C-alpha positions as CSV (number, residue, x, y, z in Angstrom):
1,M,21.4,-16.1,-41.8
2,P,19.5,-16.3,-38.3
3,P,15.9,-15.2,-38.8
4,S,15.3,-11.5,-38.1
5,S,14.1,-10.5,-34.8
6,H,11.5,-8.8,-36.7
7,D,10.2,-11.9,-38.5
8,I,7.5,-12.2,-36.3
9,E,5.3,-14.7,-38.0
10,M,7.9,-17.1,-38.7
11,N,9.7,-17.0,-35.4
12,I,6.8,-18.8,-33.9
13,F,7.9,-22.3,-35.5
14,P,11.3,-23.6,-34.6
15,I,13.2,-24.2,-38.3
16,K,15.7,-26.7,-39.5
17,E,19.2,-25.0,-40.1
18,D,19.7,-26.6,-43.4
19,S,16.2,-25.5,-44.6
20,L,17.2,-21.4,-45.1
21,A,18.9,-20.6,-48.6
22,Q,22.5,-19.0,-48.6
23,G,22.2,-15.5,-47.7
24,S,18.5,-15.3,-47.0
25,S,16.2,-15.5,-43.9
26,Y,13.2,-15.8,-46.1
27,T,13.5,-18.6,-48.7
28,M,13.1,-22.4,-48.5
29,R,11.9,-22.6,-44.8
30,E,11.0,-25.6,-43.4
31,P,9.2,-25.5,-40.0
32,L,9.5,-28.5,-37.5
33,Y,6.4,-31.2,-37.0
34,E,8.4,-33.0,-34.8
35,E,6.7,-34.2,-31.5
36,T,8.3,-33.1,-28.3
37,N,7.0,-34.3,-24.8
38,P,5.9,-31.7,-22.3
39,P,7.4,-31.2,-19.5
40,R,7.0,-33.0,-16.5
41,F,5.0,-31.1,-13.4
42,F,8.1,-31.1,-11.1
43,D,10.1,-29.7,-13.9
44,R,8.0,-27.0,-14.5
45,L,7.9,-25.8,-11.0
46,V,11.5,-25.8,-10.4
47,D,11.7,-24.0,-14.2
48,G,9.2,-21.3,-12.8
49,F,11.8,-20.2,-10.1
50,R,14.3,-19.6,-12.6
51,R,14.8,-15.9,-14.4
52,D,13.6,-15.8,-17.9
53,P,16.7,-15.6,-20.0
54,T,15.2,-13.4,-22.6
55,Q,14.1,-10.4,-20.2
56,R,16.0,-7.4,-20.2
57,I,16.2,-4.1,-18.5
58,T,18.2,-2.2,-21.7
59,P,17.1,-2.5,-25.0
60,E,18.3,-5.3,-27.3
61,D,17.3,-4.1,-31.1
62,P,19.8,-1.5,-32.4
63,L,16.5,0.9,-33.6
64,D,15.4,0.5,-29.8
65,E,19.1,1.9,-28.7
66,I,19.0,4.7,-31.3
67,H,15.3,5.7,-29.6
68,A,16.9,5.7,-26.4
69,A,19.7,7.6,-26.9
70,E,17.6,10.5,-28.9
71,A,15.2,10.0,-25.9
72,A,18.2,10.8,-23.5
73,Q,19.2,13.9,-25.3
74,L,15.9,15.3,-24.7
75,H,16.7,15.4,-20.9
76,R,19.9,16.8,-19.1
77,P,21.4,14.2,-17.1
78,I,21.1,14.5,-13.5
79,L,24.7,14.4,-11.8
80,A,26.0,14.3,-8.5
81,R,26.4,18.2,-6.7
82,R,29.3,20.5,-8.6
83,G,32.8,19.9,-7.1
84,S,31.9,16.7,-5.9
85,Q,34.2,13.6,-7.4
86,S,32.5,10.8,-5.2
87,P,32.3,7.5,-6.6
88,H,29.3,6.5,-5.6
89,Y,27.5,8.4,-8.3
90,Y,23.7,7.9,-8.3
91,D,22.4,7.4,-12.0
92,V,19.0,8.7,-11.9
93,R,17.8,8.3,-15.2
94,L,18.9,4.5,-14.8
95,A,17.0,4.0,-12.1
96,N,14.2,5.3,-14.0
97,L,14.5,3.0,-16.8
98,Q,14.8,0.0,-14.7
99,T,11.5,0.4,-12.7
100,A,9.6,1.8,-15.8
101,Q,11.4,-1.7,-17.1
102,S,10.4,-3.8,-14.5
103,H,9.6,-7.9,-15.4
104,L,6.7,-8.3,-12.5
105,A,4.0,-9.9,-13.9
106,R,0.7,-7.8,-15.4
107,K,-2.3,-9.8,-13.8
108,L,-4.0,-8.3,-11.7
109,K,-7.5,-7.0,-13.1
110,G,-10.1,-4.1,-12.1
111,R,-12.1,-6.5,-9.7
112,H,-8.8,-6.9,-7.8
113,L,-7.9,-3.3,-7.8
114,Q,-11.2,-2.4,-6.7
115,M,-11.6,-4.9,-3.6
116,I,-8.0,-4.0,-2.9
117,A,-9.1,0.0,-2.4
118,I,-12.3,-0.7,-0.7
119,G,-11.4,-3.1,1.8
120,G,-7.8,-4.7,1.2
121,S,-5.9,-3.3,4.3
122,I,-9.1,-2.9,6.8
123,G,-7.3,-4.9,9.8
124,T,-6.7,-4.0,13.5
125,G,-6.8,-0.5,12.6
126,L,-10.6,-0.6,12.2
127,F,-11.7,-3.2,14.4
128,V,-9.3,-3.3,17.3
129,A,-7.5,-0.3,17.7
130,S,-10.2,2.2,17.2
131,G,-11.3,1.1,20.6
132,R,-8.3,2.5,22.4
133,A,-8.7,5.4,20.0
134,L,-12.5,5.7,21.7
135,E,-11.1,5.2,25.4
136,V,-8.5,8.3,24.7
137,G,-10.6,10.7,23.1
138,G,-14.1,9.8,23.2
139,P,-16.8,9.7,20.1
140,A,-16.6,12.7,18.9
141,S,-12.7,12.8,19.2
142,L,-12.7,9.6,17.3
143,L,-15.1,10.9,14.6
144,I,-13.5,14.3,14.1
145,A,-9.9,12.7,13.7
146,Y,-11.0,9.9,11.3
147,F,-12.8,12.5,9.2
148,F,-9.8,14.7,9.3
149,I,-7.2,11.7,8.4
150,G,-10.2,10.7,5.7
151,C,-10.3,14.1,3.9
152,M,-6.4,13.9,4.1
153,L,-6.2,10.5,2.4
154,Y,-8.5,11.3,-0.3
155,C,-6.8,14.1,-1.6
156,T,-3.4,11.7,-1.1
157,V,-5.0,8.9,-3.2
158,Q,-6.2,11.0,-5.8
159,A,-2.7,12.4,-6.5
160,L,-1.4,9.0,-6.2
161,G,-3.8,7.9,-9.1
162,E,-3.0,10.4,-11.3
163,L,0.9,9.7,-11.2
164,A,0.0,5.7,-10.9
165,V,-1.7,5.8,-14.4
166,C,0.6,8.2,-15.8
167,F,3.5,6.2,-14.7
168,P,2.5,2.4,-13.5
169,V,6.6,1.9,-12.5
170,A,7.4,-0.5,-9.9
171,G,8.0,1.0,-6.6
172,S,5.4,3.3,-7.4
173,F,5.6,6.5,-4.6
174,S,9.2,5.7,-3.3
175,A,10.1,5.7,-6.9
176,Y,7.9,9.0,-7.7
177,S,10.3,10.3,-4.5
178,T,13.4,9.5,-6.3
179,R,12.1,10.9,-9.6
180,F,10.6,14.3,-8.6
181,I,12.0,15.1,-5.4
182,D,15.5,13.5,-4.5
183,P,17.2,10.4,-5.2
184,S,18.0,10.4,-1.3
185,W,14.6,11.1,-0.1
186,G,13.2,8.3,-2.4
187,F,15.7,5.6,-0.8
188,A,14.6,7.0,2.8
189,M,11.2,6.6,1.9
190,G,11.2,3.3,0.2
191,W,13.0,1.4,3.0
192,N,11.1,3.5,5.4
193,Y,8.1,1.5,3.7
194,A,9.6,-1.6,3.5
195,L,10.2,-1.8,7.1
196,Q,6.8,-0.4,7.9
197,W,5.4,-3.7,6.1
198,L,8.1,-6.2,7.3
199,V,7.3,-5.5,10.8
200,A,3.6,-5.3,10.0
201,L,3.6,-9.2,9.0
202,P,5.0,-10.3,13.1
203,L,2.3,-8.3,14.7
204,E,-0.4,-9.2,12.2
205,I,0.7,-13.2,12.7
206,I,0.5,-12.2,16.5
207,A,-2.5,-10.6,16.2
208,A,-3.9,-13.6,14.2
209,S,-2.8,-16.1,17.2
210,I,-4.5,-13.7,20.4
211,T,-7.6,-13.4,18.2
212,I,-7.8,-17.6,18.8
213,T,-7.6,-17.4,22.6
214,Y,-10.9,-15.6,22.6
215,W,-12.3,-18.9,22.5
216,N,-9.9,-21.0,24.6
217,P,-6.9,-19.0,26.3
218,D,-5.1,-21.9,27.3
219,L,-4.3,-22.5,23.4
220,N,-0.2,-22.7,22.3
221,K,-0.2,-19.9,20.1
222,A,3.1,-21.5,18.3
223,I,0.8,-23.7,16.5
224,F,-1.4,-21.0,15.0
225,V,1.2,-18.9,14.4
226,T,3.0,-21.8,11.9
227,I,-0.3,-22.0,10.4
228,F,-1.1,-18.5,9.8
229,L,2.5,-17.8,8.6
230,F,2.3,-20.9,6.0
231,A,-1.0,-19.6,4.3
232,V,0.3,-16.2,4.1
233,V,3.5,-17.4,2.6
234,A,1.6,-19.7,0.1
235,I,-0.9,-17.3,-0.9
236,N,2.4,-15.0,-1.9
237,L,4.3,-17.6,-3.5
238,F,0.9,-17.9,-6.3
239,G,2.2,-14.3,-7.3
240,V,0.6,-11.8,-8.0
241,K,-2.9,-13.3,-9.3
242,G,-2.8,-15.6,-5.9
243,Y,-2.5,-12.3,-3.5
244,G,-5.4,-10.4,-5.8
245,E,-7.5,-13.4,-5.6
246,A,-7.3,-13.7,-1.9
247,E,-7.7,-10.0,-1.1
248,F,-10.7,-10.1,-3.1
249,I,-12.0,-13.0,-1.1
250,F,-11.3,-11.6,1.9
251,A,-12.2,-8.1,1.3
252,I,-15.6,-9.2,0.1
253,I,-16.0,-11.0,3.6
254,K,-14.8,-7.6,5.3
255,V,-17.1,-5.3,3.1
256,I,-20.4,-7.6,4.1
257,A,-19.5,-8.0,7.7
258,V,-19.0,-4.0,8.4
259,I,-22.4,-3.2,6.3
260,G,-23.8,-5.7,8.6
261,F,-22.6,-4.2,11.8
262,I,-23.6,-0.6,10.5
263,L,-27.3,-1.9,10.1
264,L,-27.4,-4.3,13.2
265,G,-25.8,-0.7,15.1
266,I,-29.0,1.2,13.5
267,V,-31.3,-1.5,15.4
268,L,-29.7,-1.9,18.3
269,N,-29.6,2.2,19.0
270,I,-32.9,2.5,18.4
271,G,-34.0,-0.4,20.4
272,G,-35.1,-3.0,18.1
273,V,-33.9,-6.1,20.3
274,P,-35.6,-7.8,22.9
275,G,-35.0,-6.2,26.3
276,G,-32.9,-3.2,24.6
277,G,-34.0,0.1,25.0
278,Y,-33.5,3.2,23.4
279,I,-29.6,4.3,23.5
280,G,-29.9,7.7,21.0
281,G,-27.0,10.0,21.7
282,S,-27.1,9.4,25.2
283,Y,-23.3,8.4,25.5
284,W,-22.4,11.6,24.3
285,R,-24.0,13.2,27.3
286,D,-22.9,11.1,29.7
287,P,-19.6,9.8,30.0
288,G,-19.4,12.7,27.3
289,A,-18.5,13.3,23.7
290,F,-14.7,14.5,24.6
291,H,-12.1,12.8,27.0
292,N,-9.0,14.2,27.6
293,G,-9.5,17.4,25.8
294,F,-7.7,18.6,22.6
295,K,-4.9,16.6,23.4
296,G,-7.1,13.6,23.5
297,L,-8.4,14.5,20.2
298,C,-4.7,14.6,18.9
299,S,-3.8,11.5,20.4
300,V,-6.5,9.7,18.1
301,F,-5.1,11.3,15.1
302,V,-2.3,8.7,14.9
303,T,-4.6,5.8,15.5
304,A,-6.7,6.9,12.7
305,A,-3.7,7.1,10.4
306,F,-2.6,3.3,11.5
307,A,-6.0,2.3,10.6
308,F,-5.8,4.0,7.0
309,A,-2.5,2.9,6.2
310,G,-2.4,0.5,3.4
311,T,-4.6,2.4,1.2
312,E,-1.7,3.4,-0.6
313,L,-1.3,-0.3,-2.1
314,V,-3.5,0.2,-4.9
315,G,-0.8,2.9,-6.2
316,L,2.1,0.1,-5.4
317,A,-0.1,-3.0,-7.4
318,A,-0.4,-0.7,-10.7
319,A,2.8,-2.1,-11.9
320,E,1.5,-5.2,-12.0
321,T,-2.4,-4.4,-13.3
322,A,-3.2,-5.5,-17.0
323,N,-5.0,-2.1,-17.9
324,P,-4.1,0.4,-15.5
325,R,-6.0,3.5,-17.2
326,K,-9.1,1.4,-16.9
327,S,-8.9,-0.2,-13.5
328,L,-7.1,2.3,-11.2
329,P,-9.5,5.3,-11.6
330,T,-12.2,3.3,-10.5
331,A,-10.2,1.7,-7.8
332,I,-8.8,5.5,-7.0
333,K,-12.6,6.5,-6.7
334,Q,-13.7,3.5,-4.2
335,V,-11.5,5.1,-1.6
336,F,-14.3,7.7,-1.1
337,W,-16.9,5.0,-0.4
338,R,-14.0,3.2,1.8
339,I,-13.7,6.4,4.1
340,T,-17.5,7.3,4.3
341,L,-19.0,3.9,4.9
342,F,-16.2,1.9,6.6
343,Y,-14.8,4.4,9.0
344,I,-16.8,7.2,9.3
345,V,-20.6,5.6,9.7
346,A,-19.3,2.8,11.5
347,L,-17.3,4.4,14.0
348,F,-20.1,6.9,14.5
349,L,-22.5,4.1,15.5
350,I,-19.2,2.5,17.6
351,G,-19.7,5.9,19.5
352,L,-22.9,5.6,20.1
353,L,-23.3,2.2,21.2
354,V,-20.1,2.0,23.4
355,P,-19.3,4.5,26.3
356,Y,-15.6,5.5,26.1
357,N,-15.4,4.5,29.8
358,D,-16.1,0.9,29.3
359,P,-13.3,-1.1,31.2
360,R,-13.1,-3.8,28.6
361,L,-11.3,-1.3,26.0
362,L,-8.7,-1.1,28.7
363,I,-7.8,-4.8,28.0
364,P,-4.0,-5.3,27.6
365,G,-2.6,-6.4,24.1
366,A,-3.4,-3.8,21.2
367,A,-4.1,-6.8,19.1
368,S,-7.0,-8.4,21.8
369,A,-10.3,-9.0,19.6
370,A,-11.7,-8.8,23.3
371,A,-11.1,-5.0,23.3
372,S,-12.9,-4.4,19.8
373,P,-15.5,-1.7,20.1
374,F,-17.4,-3.8,17.5
375,V,-17.3,-7.0,19.7
376,I,-18.3,-4.8,22.8
377,A,-21.1,-3.3,21.2
378,I,-22.9,-7.0,20.0
379,E,-22.1,-8.0,23.7
380,N,-23.8,-5.4,25.2
381,A,-27.0,-6.6,23.2
382,G,-26.8,-9.8,24.6
383,I,-26.7,-11.4,21.5
384,E,-24.8,-14.7,22.0
385,V,-23.2,-15.9,18.7
386,L,-22.6,-13.0,16.8
387,P,-19.3,-11.7,19.1
388,S,-17.7,-15.0,17.8
389,V,-19.0,-14.1,14.0
390,M,-17.2,-10.7,14.4
391,N,-14.3,-12.7,16.1
392,V,-13.9,-14.7,12.6
393,V,-13.9,-11.4,10.7
394,I,-11.5,-9.9,12.7
395,L,-9.5,-12.9,12.2
396,I,-9.7,-12.9,8.5
397,A,-9.2,-9.3,8.3
398,V,-5.7,-9.8,10.1
399,L,-4.7,-12.3,7.6
400,S,-5.3,-10.0,4.8
401,V,-3.3,-7.6,6.3
402,G,-0.6,-9.5,6.7
403,N,-1.1,-10.8,3.0
404,S,-0.8,-7.3,2.0
405,S,2.5,-6.7,4.3
406,V,4.1,-9.6,2.1
407,F,3.1,-8.1,-0.9
408,G,3.9,-4.5,0.2
409,S,7.4,-4.9,1.6
410,S,8.8,-7.5,-1.3
411,R,7.5,-5.4,-4.4
412,T,9.1,-2.2,-2.2
413,L,12.2,-4.1,-1.6
414,A,12.7,-5.3,-5.4
415,A,12.0,-1.9,-6.3
416,L,14.7,-0.3,-4.2
417,A,17.3,-2.9,-5.8
418,D,16.1,-1.6,-9.2
419,Q,17.1,1.7,-8.3
420,N,20.2,0.5,-6.9
421,Q,19.3,1.4,-3.3
422,A,19.0,-1.8,-2.3
423,P,21.0,-4.8,-3.1
424,K,20.8,-6.2,-6.1
425,I,19.6,-9.6,-5.8
426,L,16.4,-8.6,-4.0
427,S,15.3,-7.8,-7.7
428,Y,15.3,-11.2,-9.0
429,V,12.1,-12.1,-10.5
430,D,11.3,-15.4,-11.9
431,R,9.7,-16.9,-14.9
432,R,6.2,-16.2,-13.1
433,G,6.9,-12.3,-12.9
434,R,7.4,-13.0,-8.8
435,P,10.2,-10.8,-7.1
436,L,11.1,-14.0,-5.6
437,V,14.2,-13.2,-3.5
438,S,12.1,-10.0,-1.8
439,V,9.4,-12.5,-1.1
440,V,11.4,-14.8,1.2
441,V,13.3,-12.1,2.7
442,A,9.6,-10.2,3.7
443,S,8.2,-14.0,4.6
444,S,11.1,-14.7,6.9
445,M,10.5,-11.5,9.1
446,G,6.8,-13.6,10.2
447,L,9.4,-16.2,11.8
448,L,9.6,-13.0,15.0
449,A,5.6,-14.1,15.3
450,Y,6.8,-16.7,17.4
451,L,7.8,-14.6,20.1
452,A,4.0,-14.3,21.0
453,D,4.7,-17.1,23.6
454,L,7.3,-15.0,25.4
455,N,6.2,-12.4,28.0
456,E,8.8,-9.8,26.6
457,Q,7.5,-10.1,23.5
458,G,5.3,-6.9,23.9
459,V,8.6,-4.7,24.0
460,V,10.3,-6.0,21.5
461,L,7.4,-5.6,18.9
462,D,7.0,-2.3,20.4
463,W,10.3,-1.1,19.2
464,L,10.3,-2.9,16.0
465,V,7.2,-0.6,15.1
466,A,8.4,2.5,16.3
467,I,10.9,2.4,14.1
468,S,8.3,3.0,11.1
469,G,5.4,3.9,12.9
470,L,5.0,7.2,11.2
471,S,5.9,5.6,8.0
472,S,2.7,6.1,6.3
473,I,2.6,10.0,7.1
474,F,5.8,10.3,5.3
475,T,4.7,8.1,2.4
476,W,1.5,10.3,2.1
477,A,3.2,13.7,2.3
478,S,5.9,12.2,-0.4
479,I,2.8,11.4,-2.4
480,C,1.6,14.8,-2.5
481,L,5.0,16.4,-2.7
482,A,5.9,14.5,-5.7
483,H,2.3,15.3,-7.1
484,I,2.8,19.1,-6.7
485,R,6.5,18.9,-8.1
486,F,5.4,16.6,-11.4
487,R,2.5,18.9,-12.1
488,K,5.1,21.7,-12.2
489,A,7.3,20.0,-14.6
490,W,4.6,18.9,-16.9
491,V,3.5,22.3,-17.8
492,Q,6.8,23.8,-17.6
493,K,8.0,21.6,-20.2
494,G,4.7,22.2,-22.6
495,H,2.1,19.7,-21.8
496,S,-1.2,20.0,-21.2
497,L,-3.5,18.5,-18.4
498,R,-5.8,17.3,-21.5
499,E,-3.1,14.7,-22.1
500,L,-3.4,13.0,-18.9
501,A,-5.1,10.0,-18.5
502,F,-6.6,10.4,-15.1
503,K,-6.5,13.8,-13.4
504,S,-6.7,14.2,-9.6
505,Q,-10.4,15.4,-8.9
506,C,-9.0,17.6,-6.0
507,G,-5.8,19.1,-8.4
508,V,-2.9,20.4,-6.9
509,F,-5.0,22.3,-4.5
510,G,-5.8,18.9,-2.7
511,S,-2.2,17.9,-2.8
512,Y,-1.1,20.8,-1.0
513,L,-3.9,20.5,1.4
514,G,-2.8,16.7,1.8
515,F,0.6,17.6,2.3
516,S,-0.1,20.4,4.7
517,F,-2.5,17.6,6.9
518,N,0.1,15.3,6.9
519,L,2.9,18.0,8.5
520,L,-0.1,18.9,11.2
521,V,-0.3,15.3,12.0
522,L,3.8,15.3,12.1
523,I,3.3,18.4,14.9
524,A,0.5,16.6,16.7
525,Q,2.3,13.3,16.9
526,F,5.5,15.2,18.5
527,W,3.3,17.2,21.4
528,V,1.5,14.0,22.5
529,G,4.9,12.1,22.5
530,A,6.5,14.6,24.2
531,W,3.9,15.6,26.7
532,P,0.9,12.6,26.5
533,V,-2.3,12.6,28.4
534,D,-1.0,11.8,31.8
535,W,2.6,13.1,31.8
536,E,2.1,14.5,35.1
537,V,2.0,11.2,36.8
538,Q,4.9,9.9,34.7
539,T,8.8,9.4,35.5
540,S,10.9,11.5,33.4
541,S,12.6,7.5,31.8
542,Q,8.8,6.8,31.2
543,L,8.1,9.9,29.1
544,A,11.3,9.5,27.0
545,K,10.2,6.0,26.1
546,S,7.0,7.0,25.6
547,F,8.4,9.8,22.9
548,F,10.8,7.5,21.3
549,L,8.3,5.0,21.2
550,Q,5.9,7.3,19.5
551,Y,8.5,9.4,17.3
552,M,11.8,7.2,16.6
553,A,10.9,6.9,13.2
554,V,11.4,10.9,12.5
555,P,15.1,10.3,13.5
556,V,15.3,7.1,11.4
557,V,14.2,8.6,8.2
558,I,16.3,11.9,8.4
559,I,19.5,9.7,9.3
560,S,18.6,7.4,6.1
561,Y,18.1,10.1,3.7
562,L,21.3,12.0,5.1
563,A,23.3,9.1,5.0
564,H,22.4,8.2,1.2
565,R,22.8,12.1,0.6
566,F,26.5,12.1,1.8
567,W,27.2,8.7,0.4
568,A,26.0,9.1,-3.1
569,R,26.1,13.1,-3.3
570,T,22.8,13.3,-4.5
571,S,20.9,16.6,-5.1
572,F,17.4,18.1,-4.8
573,I,15.9,17.7,-8.5
574,K,15.5,20.6,-10.3
575,T,11.8,21.0,-12.3
576,V,13.9,21.4,-15.7
577,D,16.0,17.9,-14.7
578,M,12.8,16.4,-14.1
579,D,12.3,13.0,-16.4
580,I,8.6,12.8,-17.0
581,D,9.1,10.4,-20.2
582,T,10.7,7.1,-19.4
583,G,7.9,4.9,-18.0
584,R,5.0,7.3,-19.1
585,R,2.4,5.7,-20.7
586,D,0.8,7.7,-24.0
587,F,-2.3,5.2,-24.3
588,N,-3.0,6.9,-27.7
589,L,-4.8,9.3,-25.9
590,P,-6.3,11.6,-28.0
591,I,-8.2,8.4,-30.1
592,L,-9.1,6.9,-26.9
593,L,-10.4,10.1,-25.0
594,A,-12.4,11.1,-28.3
595,Q,-14.1,7.6,-28.3
596,E,-14.8,8.0,-24.6
597,A,-16.5,11.5,-24.9
598,E,-18.8,10.2,-27.5
599,E,-19.9,7.6,-25.4
600,K,-20.4,9.3,-22.5
601,R,-22.7,11.4,-24.5
602,G,-25.4,9.0,-24.4
603,W,-25.0,8.2,-20.8
604,P,-28.3,9.4,-18.6
605,R,-27.5,11.7,-15.9
606,W,-27.6,9.5,-12.9
607,K,-24.8,7.0,-15.1
608,R,-22.6,10.1,-15.0
609,M,-22.8,10.8,-11.3
610,Y,-22.1,7.4,-11.0
611,K,-19.0,7.1,-12.9
612,F,-17.8,10.5,-11.7
613,L,-18.1,9.0,-7.8
614,C,-17.3,5.4,-9.0
């Protein structure tokens, strides 16, 4: 009789077959003490890419199967629409089970998540695209739009934190849309989010190659495209630990650079450099605080949303975090400091130091580092070395976002495959916990970066961006809606908020606010896309092109949703049908919360305030 799977102590030793007594798995056991040669490096490397044969999504132990059957009785099966006999039946409960039992490696630590949250996706959206936003709307519009989007995103990330701590599942927000809203909406959101990051990789690599030309415009971009693409792919092949360590280093550099710029900006504004006079708020008076009126303000909203894109990655990383209950709440709270310090304070100083009519803000190419208001502010002060230093920071920030794009797209594709919303091969996870096929697919999109040397590369990439240009807005709105519906189901099924390991500081009201703000941004984008700032001087074809470049993501999402809905015959998930048990972590909460409450009673007041904010 073979050894029992529950006999843990003896299972760690190999045993001789003839050392077992007849009819017994416990007597006369003699472990093997023979020395075995360790596998060679090449064999270990190749073996790491294979799937672990012991990994299973469905339970193997008979007792686990009984427990799973009992749990299934707690939820009514979520069926296709009544009267439909479609062969394309979509099993929501199986999708929930597979994302909850993902084999991704849980190797991210608290410090990784904190740096991913506070600086993980700071790139061209802040350092370069903010210059275009300044030119279109003026310094006051820049500040108002970024503050507006920042408040909306703070509410959204708090909602995401509550869901991710309770359900640290693969796919995060796309899985939440499938579970709490509609499987077809989860399909549309997942693919739209994956497309956003798939397109972001070649864009960021091209931006990095263009940044290099700041020092020498005659350099061949293809050489640097190869170097940067190889670096990004290599980092992601090291697995989630490699991604986490790289982002930790990149984020520290960006944090130090932004803090250094804030200090320098204060000195420059008060005239603290030789030959520089007091600037104060003179650029708010001449040329002015606003440009292009209310339409200019609405135009800046989308740029601000693009700059904040990627903040939700901290929720996507929950499925690969060693201890989500401890790490995620701290990381979620860091978003407050990211919004306040990096965006609001830094861009306020940019508005004081750079007038919106500076001709360098209109340099062609959204990735041109020469058009960065951070670089322009330093150049205006006549400091010779710092512009190059700032360009190095921009280069690192761009590569960091490229690194995040492979992580975000590969994990989303793998989660879509787990939910049977993408080809099954994309869910392949090797023995080191890497979604290998999805990483290869995501990395292959980087080959589009070789368009950098073509004259038409801008046209091609503009249309690629248009496909998923509003992806972040849809994703954030879906997170808020999923949180609202989760809270409703949580209370309806007899649970208390005290049972949640982490509660959104903004509550359900914050999710309603975030959802409403996202809808307002979509409305503002429609208005700006249909009637841009200079629409009076544009031809009909130019207006049509401008509209679809800015709003094409909306029909793409709607078509994806309707196509999957008619194919799989899904329906909107009712509150009574929502599965709030599969993948949920209980954490022995009553005991843990009691211990933490006892510990908090001994904290001084300053520490309580610090822990509340951080």
